[in-house]
C-alpha positions as CSV (number, residue, x, y, z in Angstrom):
1,M,-66.5,-44.6,8.0
2,T,-67.8,-47.1,5.5
3,P,-68.8,-45.0,2.4
4,Q,-72.3,-45.6,0.9
5,P,-72.7,-45.2,-2.9
6,N,-75.1,-42.8,-4.1
7,P,-74.7,-42.2,-7.5
8,Q,-77.8,-40.1,-8.2
9,A,-76.3,-37.5,-5.5
10,G,-73.2,-37.3,-7.1
11,A,-74.6,-36.7,-10.4
12,A,-76.5,-34.0,-9.3
13,V,-73.5,-32.4,-7.6
14,K,-71.5,-32.8,-10.7
15,A,-73.9,-31.1,-12.8
16,A,-74.4,-28.4,-10.6
17,D,-70.3,-27.9,-10.6
18,R,-70.0,-28.1,-14.2
19,A,-73.0,-25.7,-14.6
20,H,-71.7,-22.7,-12.2
21,V,-68.3,-23.5,-10.5
22,F,-65.1,-21.6,-12.1
23,H,-62.4,-23.5,-10.9
24,S,-58.9,-22.1,-10.5
25,W,-56.0,-23.0,-12.4
26,S,-57.7,-24.7,-15.2
27,A,-59.3,-24.5,-18.7
28,Q,-62.9,-24.9,-17.6
29,E,-64.1,-27.2,-20.5
30,L,-61.1,-29.4,-20.2
31,I,-61.4,-30.6,-16.6
32,D,-63.5,-33.5,-14.7
33,P,-63.5,-32.6,-11.2
34,L,-64.2,-35.6,-8.9
35,A,-67.4,-35.5,-6.9
36,V,-66.4,-35.9,-3.3
37,A,-69.0,-37.1,-1.0
38,G,-67.1,-37.5,2.1
39,A,-63.6,-37.6,4.3
40,E,-62.5,-39.0,7.5
41,G,-58.8,-39.4,8.7
42,S,-56.4,-39.8,5.8
43,Y,-59.2,-40.9,3.2
44,F,-61.7,-39.4,1.2
45,W,-64.4,-40.9,-1.0
46,D,-66.8,-40.5,-4.1
47,Y,-70.4,-41.1,-4.5
48,D,-69.5,-44.5,-6.1
49,G,-68.4,-45.6,-2.8
50,R,-64.8,-45.6,-4.2
51,R,-62.2,-44.7,-1.1
52,Y,-58.8,-43.0,-1.9
53,L,-56.1,-42.5,0.5
54,D,-55.1,-38.8,0.3
55,F,-51.4,-38.4,-0.4
56,T,-51.8,-34.8,-1.1
57,S,-53.2,-33.6,2.2
58,G,-55.8,-31.8,0.6
59,L,-53.5,-29.1,-0.6
60,V,-50.9,-29.8,1.9
61,Y,-52.9,-28.7,4.7
62,T,-55.0,-31.3,6.3
63,N,-52.0,-32.1,8.6
64,I,-54.4,-33.8,11.2
65,G,-56.3,-35.4,8.5
66,Y,-60.0,-34.9,7.8
67,Q,-63.0,-34.3,10.4
68,H,-60.6,-34.5,13.6
69,P,-63.3,-34.6,16.1
70,K,-61.6,-32.2,18.6
71,V,-61.2,-29.5,15.9
72,V,-65.0,-30.3,14.7
73,A,-66.2,-29.7,18.3
74,A,-64.1,-26.6,18.8
75,I,-65.7,-25.0,15.6
76,Q,-69.2,-25.9,16.8
77,E,-68.7,-24.4,20.4
78,Q,-67.1,-21.1,18.8
79,A,-70.0,-20.7,16.3
80,A,-72.5,-21.2,19.3
81,T,-70.5,-18.6,21.6
82,M,-69.6,-15.9,18.9
83,T,-69.8,-16.9,15.2
84,T,-67.9,-13.8,13.9
85,F,-66.3,-10.6,15.2
86,A,-64.5,-7.5,13.6
87,P,-60.6,-7.5,14.0
88,A,-60.1,-4.3,15.9
89,F,-61.4,-6.2,19.1
90,A,-59.7,-8.5,21.5
91,I,-61.5,-11.9,21.5
92,E,-60.4,-15.0,23.3
93,A,-60.0,-17.4,20.2
94,R,-58.1,-14.6,18.4
95,S,-55.7,-13.9,21.4
96,E,-55.1,-17.5,22.2
97,A,-54.5,-18.6,18.6
98,A,-51.9,-16.0,18.2
99,R,-50.3,-16.9,21.7
100,L,-50.1,-20.5,20.7
101,I,-48.5,-19.7,17.6
102,A,-46.1,-16.9,18.9
103,E,-45.1,-19.9,21.6
104,R,-43.9,-22.1,18.5
105,T,-42.3,-19.6,16.1
106,P,-38.5,-19.4,16.1
107,G,-36.5,-16.3,17.9
108,D,-38.6,-13.3,18.6
109,L,-41.5,-13.5,16.1
110,D,-44.0,-12.9,18.5
111,K,-46.5,-10.5,17.1
112,I,-48.9,-12.4,14.7
113,F,-50.9,-10.7,11.9
114,F,-53.7,-12.8,10.6
115,T,-54.7,-13.1,7.0
116,N,-57.1,-15.4,5.5
117,G,-54.6,-17.5,3.8
118,G,-50.9,-18.0,2.6
119,A,-51.1,-15.4,-0.3
120,D,-52.2,-12.6,1.3
121,A,-49.9,-13.2,4.1
122,I,-47.1,-13.1,1.6
123,E,-48.9,-9.6,0.4
124,H,-48.7,-8.4,3.8
125,A,-45.2,-9.7,4.4
126,T,-43.7,-8.0,1.5
127,R,-45.7,-4.7,2.5
128,M,-44.2,-4.6,5.9
129,A,-40.8,-4.9,4.7
130,R,-41.3,-2.3,2.2
131,L,-42.3,-0.1,4.8
132,H,-39.8,-1.3,7.1
133,T,-36.7,-0.3,4.8
134,G,-38.3,2.2,2.4
135,R,-37.0,0.0,-0.3
136,A,-39.1,-1.2,-3.2
137,K,-37.5,-4.6,-4.7
138,V,-38.3,-7.9,-3.3
139,L,-36.1,-10.9,-4.5
140,S,-37.6,-14.5,-4.8
141,A,-36.4,-17.9,-6.1
142,Y,-37.3,-19.2,-9.5
143,R,-38.2,-22.5,-8.2
144,S,-40.8,-21.4,-6.0
145,Y,-44.7,-20.9,-5.4
146,H,-46.1,-18.1,-3.1
147,G,-49.7,-17.5,-4.3
148,G,-52.0,-16.5,-6.5
149,T,-52.7,-12.6,-5.9
150,Q,-50.9,-10.2,-7.6
151,Q,-47.9,-9.6,-5.7
152,A,-47.6,-13.1,-4.6
153,I,-48.2,-14.5,-8.2
154,N,-44.9,-12.1,-9.4
155,L,-43.1,-13.3,-6.5
156,T,-43.9,-17.0,-7.5
157,G,-40.8,-18.4,-10.0
158,D,-42.8,-21.4,-11.5
159,P,-45.0,-20.9,-14.9
160,R,-47.9,-20.0,-13.1
161,R,-46.6,-16.6,-12.9
162,W,-46.2,-16.2,-16.6
163,A,-49.7,-15.1,-17.5
164,S,-49.8,-12.3,-14.7
165,D,-46.3,-11.4,-14.6
166,S,-46.7,-7.3,-15.0
167,A,-42.7,-7.0,-14.9
168,S,-43.6,-4.0,-12.8
169,A,-43.9,-5.7,-9.5
170,G,-40.5,-4.7,-8.3
171,V,-39.6,-8.5,-8.2
172,V,-36.2,-9.9,-9.1
173,H,-35.7,-13.7,-9.3
174,F,-32.6,-15.7,-8.6
175,W,-31.7,-19.2,-8.7
176,A,-31.6,-20.8,-5.2
177,P,-29.7,-24.2,-4.8
178,F,-31.0,-27.5,-6.3
179,L,-28.0,-29.9,-6.7
180,Y,-29.9,-32.3,-8.7
181,R,-30.6,-29.7,-11.6
182,S,-27.7,-27.6,-10.4
183,R,-27.5,-23.9,-12.2
184,F,-24.0,-23.5,-10.8
185,Y,-22.3,-26.8,-12.3
186,A,-21.7,-28.1,-8.6
187,E,-21.0,-31.4,-7.9
188,T,-21.6,-31.4,-4.2
189,E,-23.7,-30.0,-1.3
190,E,-20.9,-27.7,-0.3
191,Q,-20.3,-26.3,-3.7
192,E,-24.0,-25.9,-4.5
193,C,-24.3,-23.7,-1.3
194,A,-21.4,-21.7,-1.6
195,R,-22.0,-21.0,-5.4
196,A,-25.8,-20.4,-4.8
197,L,-25.0,-17.6,-2.2
198,E,-22.5,-16.3,-4.2
199,H,-24.9,-15.7,-7.0
200,L,-27.5,-14.3,-4.6
201,E,-24.9,-11.6,-3.3
202,T,-23.9,-11.0,-7.0
203,T,-27.6,-10.4,-8.0
204,I,-28.0,-7.9,-5.0
205,T,-24.9,-6.1,-5.8
206,F,-25.9,-5.7,-9.5
207,E,-29.4,-4.6,-8.4
208,G,-28.1,-2.1,-5.8
209,P,-28.4,-3.2,-2.1
210,A,-30.1,0.1,-1.1
211,T,-33.0,-0.9,-3.4
212,V,-33.5,-4.3,-2.0
213,A,-36.5,-4.4,0.6
214,A,-36.7,-8.2,1.3
215,I,-35.7,-11.6,0.1
216,V,-38.5,-14.3,0.1
217,L,-37.9,-17.9,0.4
218,E,-39.8,-20.9,1.2
219,T,-37.9,-22.6,4.1
220,V,-38.4,-26.0,2.0
221,P,-40.0,-25.1,-1.4
222,G,-43.2,-27.0,-1.7
223,T,-45.2,-27.4,-5.2
224,A,-41.7,-26.4,-7.1
225,G,-40.2,-29.8,-5.9
226,I,-39.6,-30.1,-2.3
227,M,-35.8,-29.2,-2.3
228,V,-34.4,-29.4,1.1
229,P,-31.7,-26.5,1.2
230,P,-28.0,-27.5,1.8
231,P,-26.6,-27.1,5.3
232,G,-25.4,-23.2,5.4
233,Y,-27.6,-22.0,2.8
234,L,-30.3,-20.3,4.8
235,A,-27.8,-19.3,7.5
236,G,-25.7,-17.8,4.4
237,V,-28.8,-15.8,3.3
238,R,-29.6,-14.6,7.0
239,E,-25.8,-13.1,6.9
240,I,-26.3,-11.6,3.4
241,C,-29.5,-9.9,4.7
242,D,-27.8,-8.7,7.9
243,K,-24.9,-7.4,5.8
244,Y,-27.2,-5.0,3.4
245,G,-29.9,-4.2,6.1
246,I,-32.6,-6.6,3.9
247,V,-35.6,-8.1,5.7
248,F,-35.5,-12.0,5.3
249,I,-39.0,-13.3,4.6
250,L,-39.4,-17.3,5.1
251,D,-42.7,-18.5,3.5
252,E,-43.6,-21.5,5.7
253,V,-47.5,-22.0,4.3
254,M,-46.6,-25.5,3.3
255,A,-43.5,-26.4,5.3
256,G,-44.8,-25.0,8.8
257,F,-46.9,-26.7,11.5
258,G,-45.2,-30.2,11.5
259,R,-44.9,-31.0,7.9
260,T,-40.9,-31.2,8.1
261,G,-40.8,-33.1,11.4
262,E,-40.7,-29.7,13.4
263,W,-43.1,-27.2,14.4
264,F,-41.4,-24.9,11.6
265,A,-39.0,-25.7,9.0
266,A,-36.9,-23.0,10.0
267,D,-36.1,-24.9,13.4
268,L,-34.2,-27.5,11.0
269,F,-31.5,-24.9,9.9
270,D,-31.3,-23.2,13.0
271,V,-32.3,-19.7,11.4
272,V,-34.6,-17.0,12.6
273,P,-36.1,-14.9,9.9
274,D,-37.5,-11.2,10.2
275,L,-40.9,-12.3,8.9
276,M,-42.3,-15.7,8.5
277,T,-45.6,-16.5,6.6
278,F,-48.0,-19.4,7.6
279,A,-51.5,-20.7,6.6
280,K,-52.5,-24.3,5.8
281,G,-51.4,-26.3,8.7
282,V,-52.3,-23.8,11.2
283,N,-55.8,-25.3,11.4
284,S,-55.6,-28.0,9.1
285,G,-57.4,-25.9,6.6
286,Y,-60.9,-26.6,8.5
287,V,-61.7,-22.6,8.1
288,P,-59.4,-20.4,6.1
289,L,-56.5,-18.7,8.3
290,G,-53.2,-17.5,7.7
291,G,-50.7,-14.9,9.0
292,V,-47.6,-13.3,9.4
293,A,-45.3,-14.0,12.4
294,I,-43.5,-10.5,12.9
295,S,-40.0,-9.7,14.5
296,G,-39.7,-7.2,17.2
297,A,-37.8,-4.6,15.0
298,I,-40.5,-4.8,12.5
299,A,-43.3,-4.6,15.2
300,E,-41.6,-1.5,16.4
301,T,-41.8,0.2,13.0
302,F,-45.5,0.1,13.6
303,G,-45.4,1.1,17.2
304,K,-46.8,4.9,16.7
305,R,-46.8,4.7,13.2
306,P,-50.1,3.1,11.7
307,Y,-49.8,-0.3,9.7
308,P,-51.6,0.7,6.2
309,G,-53.3,-2.8,5.9
310,G,-55.9,-5.1,7.1
311,L,-58.7,-7.6,6.0
312,T,-62.4,-7.8,7.1
313,Y,-62.0,-11.4,8.5
314,S,-58.4,-11.0,9.9
315,G,-58.4,-13.5,12.9
316,H,-61.8,-14.9,12.4
317,P,-63.2,-16.4,15.4
318,L,-64.2,-19.8,14.1
319,A,-60.8,-19.9,12.0
320,C,-58.9,-19.1,15.2
321,A,-60.9,-21.5,17.5
322,A,-59.9,-24.2,14.7
323,A,-56.1,-23.1,15.0
324,V,-56.3,-23.4,18.8
325,A,-57.9,-26.7,18.8
326,T,-55.5,-28.1,16.1
327,I,-52.3,-26.9,17.6
328,N,-53.5,-28.3,21.0
329,V,-54.4,-31.7,19.1
330,M,-51.0,-31.6,17.5
331,A,-49.2,-31.2,21.0
332,E,-51.4,-33.9,22.8
333,E,-51.1,-36.2,20.1
334,G,-47.8,-36.1,19.2
335,V,-48.5,-35.0,15.7
336,V,-45.3,-33.5,14.9
337,E,-43.4,-36.2,16.7
338,N,-45.0,-38.8,14.5
339,A,-43.8,-36.7,11.3
340,K,-40.4,-36.7,12.4
341,H,-40.3,-40.4,13.4
342,L,-42.3,-42.1,10.2
343,G,-40.3,-39.7,7.7
344,P,-36.8,-41.3,8.2
345,T,-38.1,-44.8,9.3
346,V,-41.0,-45.7,6.7
347,V,-41.2,-43.0,4.0
348,E,-37.6,-42.3,2.9
349,P,-36.6,-46.2,3.0
350,A,-39.7,-47.1,1.1
351,L,-38.9,-44.3,-1.4
352,R,-35.4,-45.4,-2.0
353,A,-36.3,-48.9,-2.5
354,L,-38.7,-47.5,-5.3
355,A,-36.1,-45.6,-6.8
356,E,-34.0,-49.0,-7.1
357,R,-36.5,-50.8,-8.8
358,H,-38.0,-48.1,-11.0
359,P,-36.1,-46.5,-13.8
360,S,-38.4,-43.5,-13.9
361,V,-37.2,-42.5,-10.4
362,G,-34.3,-39.8,-10.9
363,E,-34.1,-38.9,-7.4
364,V,-35.9,-39.0,-3.8
365,R,-35.8,-36.2,-1.5
366,G,-37.4,-34.7,1.4
367,V,-37.5,-34.5,5.1
368,G,-40.2,-35.3,7.9
369,M,-43.6,-36.1,6.0
370,F,-42.3,-33.9,3.1
371,W,-41.2,-35.7,0.0
372,A,-40.8,-35.8,-3.6
373,L,-39.9,-38.1,-6.6
374,E,-38.1,-36.6,-9.4
375,L,-39.6,-38.6,-12.6
376,V,-37.1,-38.8,-15.6
377,K,-36.9,-40.5,-18.9
378,D,-33.4,-41.4,-18.8
379,R,-31.5,-41.5,-15.2
380,E,-28.2,-40.9,-17.0
381,T,-28.9,-37.7,-18.7
382,R,-31.6,-36.6,-16.2
383,E,-33.9,-35.7,-18.9
384,P,-37.5,-35.3,-17.4
385,L,-40.1,-37.5,-18.0
386,V,-42.2,-34.9,-19.6
387,P,-41.1,-31.3,-20.8
388,Y,-41.1,-28.5,-18.5
389,N,-44.7,-27.1,-18.3
390,A,-46.0,-29.7,-20.4
391,A,-49.8,-29.9,-21.2
392,G,-52.1,-32.1,-23.2
393,E,-50.3,-35.0,-25.5
394,A,-46.7,-33.8,-24.2
395,N,-47.9,-34.3,-20.5
396,A,-49.2,-37.9,-21.5
397,A,-46.5,-40.0,-19.1
398,M,-47.5,-37.9,-15.9
399,A,-51.2,-38.2,-16.9
400,A,-50.9,-41.9,-17.3
401,F,-49.2,-42.0,-13.9
402,G,-51.7,-40.4,-12.0
403,A,-54.5,-42.2,-13.6
404,A,-52.8,-45.5,-12.7
405,A,-52.2,-44.1,-8.7
406,K,-55.8,-43.1,-8.6
407,Q,-56.9,-46.6,-10.0
408,Q,-55.2,-48.2,-7.1
409,G,-56.9,-46.0,-4.7
410,L,-54.2,-43.4,-3.9
411,W,-54.8,-39.7,-4.7
412,P,-51.5,-38.5,-6.0
413,F,-50.0,-34.9,-5.7
414,I,-48.2,-34.2,-9.1
415,N,-46.5,-31.2,-10.4
416,M,-44.8,-31.3,-13.6
417,N,-42.0,-34.1,-13.3
418,R,-42.7,-34.8,-9.5
419,T,-44.9,-36.5,-7.4
420,H,-45.0,-35.8,-3.9
421,V,-45.7,-37.8,-1.0
422,V,-47.4,-35.4,1.6
423,P,-50.0,-37.5,3.5
424,P,-51.8,-36.1,7.0
425,L,-49.2,-36.1,9.6
426,N,-51.1,-38.4,11.8
427,V,-51.2,-41.0,9.2
428,T,-50.6,-44.4,10.6
429,E,-47.8,-46.9,9.1
430,A,-50.2,-49.2,8.0
431,E,-51.7,-46.4,5.7
432,L,-48.4,-45.2,4.6
433,K,-47.3,-48.7,3.5
434,E,-50.5,-49.3,1.8
435,G,-50.1,-45.7,-0.2
436,L,-46.6,-46.6,-1.0
437,A,-47.4,-50.0,-2.4
438,A,-50.1,-48.3,-4.7
439,L,-47.1,-45.9,-5.5
440,D,-45.1,-48.7,-6.4
441,T,-47.8,-50.0,-9.1
442,A,-48.3,-46.7,-10.6
443,L,-44.6,-46.1,-10.9
444,S,-44.6,-49.3,-13.1
445,V,-46.5,-47.3,-15.7
446,A,-44.4,-44.2,-15.7
447,D,-41.5,-46.9,-16.3
448,E,-42.9,-47.6,-19.6
449,F,-42.1,-44.0,-21.1
450,T,-38.4,-44.0,-19.9
451,S,-35.7,-44.6,-22.5
């Protein structure tokens, strides 16, 4: 679709937004949100007719791009048939969505509890783990993000937690492996893996194994930096959980539904958790939906004992119809296979070539269509391009880089010292190359801030 400029309409949208919309994670008077007129496929555009290639997939959820006609039609058909219905009943869209998800989850994660998004999926997964074990503590990694609700934000390891951290949520944080910025003085992946597992088990020992209900990990951490765990790490965590009777929860909200080139990232590591959370890509974000995939053992806990939790819109028909259509589209059109192919053949080689050309790139890492560039001031010392959790003037380098990308028609996903490459999974090779060329130009601006 060719965007048609309509600045007057854009000004009205912007004025209403600034007068009435309270934006998340923002100082309200310091933001300038773009007024978006439309979106299709891998692109969106503003009211001035300027088009952007979306390298963020919304918030890493439009896995099949914007306005896929089959998903739009499924939502319309469901709305005409049954717009909504309470969660206590069996309805076709809900049952079919659960069946299709369970077909793709690893191991015996065959029961699906639907939520409205990823954060409340984490809330319910941790509640299930605590009730199943009778224990209170939950362990999670420092470099992590699990959502903005009360339990989820306390489980989160990045600075977004700080303002809401009550220090009473039963959460203990630990260091997960990340060789580039190792907390274990490791020099190889093997050392990083072994030392990270030793650190985790020591943490459990000193916290008291009988007090720990669950360990929560993003299978591949997302906004924290797309740090693919080293071989053996997740299997090692699984062994530790089995040893101490701890529930293993994998957060696949961002990594799931094809993002890593597999239906779920757990399949990359041949590991089966006890609980697995999902959202985002399950229906490409067209209607809010998330959930928890539950193992047989935990499901049995609530076989004759009521589970004390639920949501008014759990398994909403419109959301589930969108999920059914999305999963079927992904299967029919080879979307997961596309991500698995384009990651190593197009994205990785291009990003490694960018790293050779640009001194601001410290490391390239990722898998499938899930990549990050770590930006640095000095490659030798690995000093970050901007300080940890920088804002305002201290964040000037990253702000300049982001502005340069947008000037090139690329909408980047930036978090602290990283830019992520997370386009829709059905992006074409030509679109990818267009975006990577724009990224190349924007990195020249970041280079100006290097030592």
